[in-house]
N, C-alpha and C positions, 0 to 999 in steps of 0.2 A: 296431661300431657302440657309442654312446655308453651309458652306464650307464642315464640314463633311459629310453632307447629298449627297452633288453634288460628293464628294469624292466616297462615298458609293455607289450610283448610276452608277457614271462613271464606276468603277471598275467592277462592275455587269455586265454591259454593254460590257464592253472590253472584260470579260470572255464569255459572252454569244456568242459573234462574233467570239471569239476565237476556243471556242466549236464548232460553225456552220461550221467554215472554217475546223478545225480539220476531223468532219463529212463527211462534202461533199467532201474534197480532199482525204482523206483516203478512206473511205468507201466507196463514191460513185467512184471516179476517180482510184486512184491507187489499191486498193483490187477489187473492183467491186463487192462488195457485194449484194449493190440493189443501185436503183434511188428512188428519192423523190416519184414516182407512180408506183414503178415496180409490186408491189401486184395488182393491180388494173387489172380487166379484159379487161376494154376499152383501157388502155395504155400497153399493155406487151411490156417489154423491150427485147423480141426477134423476133419484126416486127420493119422493118424500121419507120412506121407512130408512134408505140409505143416508139421507141428509139428517134425520134425526140419530140416528147411530153415531155420524161423523161429529156432528154438533156434541153428544154428551163424550165421545172419546176426547175431542178438542178441548172440552171442559176439566176432562179427568188430567189431561197432560196439563194444563195449565193450573190445575190446584197442585200436581207435583211441582212445577218449577216454582209455585209459589212458597211451598214449604221448602225448598231447596235454598230460596231466596231469606226465608225466615231463619232458618236454622244457621245460615250464615253471616246472615247479620247479628243472630244472638251470640255465636262463637267470636266475633269480631269484637264485638261490645265487650262480654267477658274479658278477652283477652288485653284492652285496651284501659280496663278499669284498672290494671296493675301500675302503677305510676313508672316500671322500671319498662313497662313495653312501649315501642317505638317501631314507627312502621313510616317509610318514604311514600312519597304520593307516586312515583315511577312504581315503587314495590307494589304497592294497593293497585293501580291500573292494570299493572303487568298481571295480576293474578286474577283480575278480572277478566282481562282478555285471554288468558291461558282456561280458565273457566269456562269460557263463551266458546272458546276453541275446543275443548275438550266435549263439552256439549254437543257441538255442531259434528265433530269425529263420531263420537257413539250412537248420535242419533241418525248420521247418515250411511253409517256402516249398519246398524241395524236393521233402522226401518227402511233405507233404500236399495241397499245391497242384498242383505240379508235374507231378510221378511217380505221385503217387495210391498210394505204396506202402503206406500206412496213415492211419489217421486218429485223433485223440489220442484218442477216448472211445469205441470200437468196441462197448461194451457199452451204450450209450446207445441210444435210438431213433434210427434211421438219419437222421431229418428233424433231428434236432440235430446229427449231425456238424458241418455247417459252422459252426454257433455257437461248438462245441467248437474247432475247427480255426481259426478267426479269433480267437477270445479267446487262444489260445495265443500268435498271432503279435504281436497287438496288447498284451496285457498281459506274458507271459514274454518274450517277443521284445523289441519297439519298448520298452516298458517298462521291462523291466530294463536294457537298453542306456542307455537315456536317464537313468536314474537314477545307474545305475553311473558314466556319463562326467561328470555332472554332481557326484557324490562324489568323483572322482577328481582332478576339474579345480578344486574348489572351494579358495581357499587355506585353510592354517592361518594363524590369527591372526598379523600380523607376518612373513608370507613372502610369494613371489610367487606359488607355484603348490603345490598339494597333491602331485603327483609329482614326486619328490625331494626332498623335506621332510621331515624328523622331526617328528613331533607330539610 
């Protein structure tokens, strides 16, 4: 695999991991808007057994985001050990944001829309849940992904592209 491709995939994976950590830490734990399985009748978060199942699911979710982050960091480390590899700060931040957006889009589409495992803000009135879910998909998903891709692709002055060029 080329260094450029390794950097791109590594940056996306770190972004996916950071997006997952933000979701799990901020939305699950700090704000307590939802848990991974909190919209399921089998694991309601308002019972001890349901909360135990949701805490386990949240922990497995965090473990997966940790693995994605670790693999991404390893890929970036490996690619940058080659002295010919270069990456602009803008491209790096763009790939992180694109990865975060990719995480938000896939997680929002699969967990919120297709499987209905939970909704973004289950503390809001139920009539507002679709607005929170679609806002998450559009802004946090598509928006982050597009802005990140533009940042990563935008050339640094005097270079051909952002990915693979030092700033």
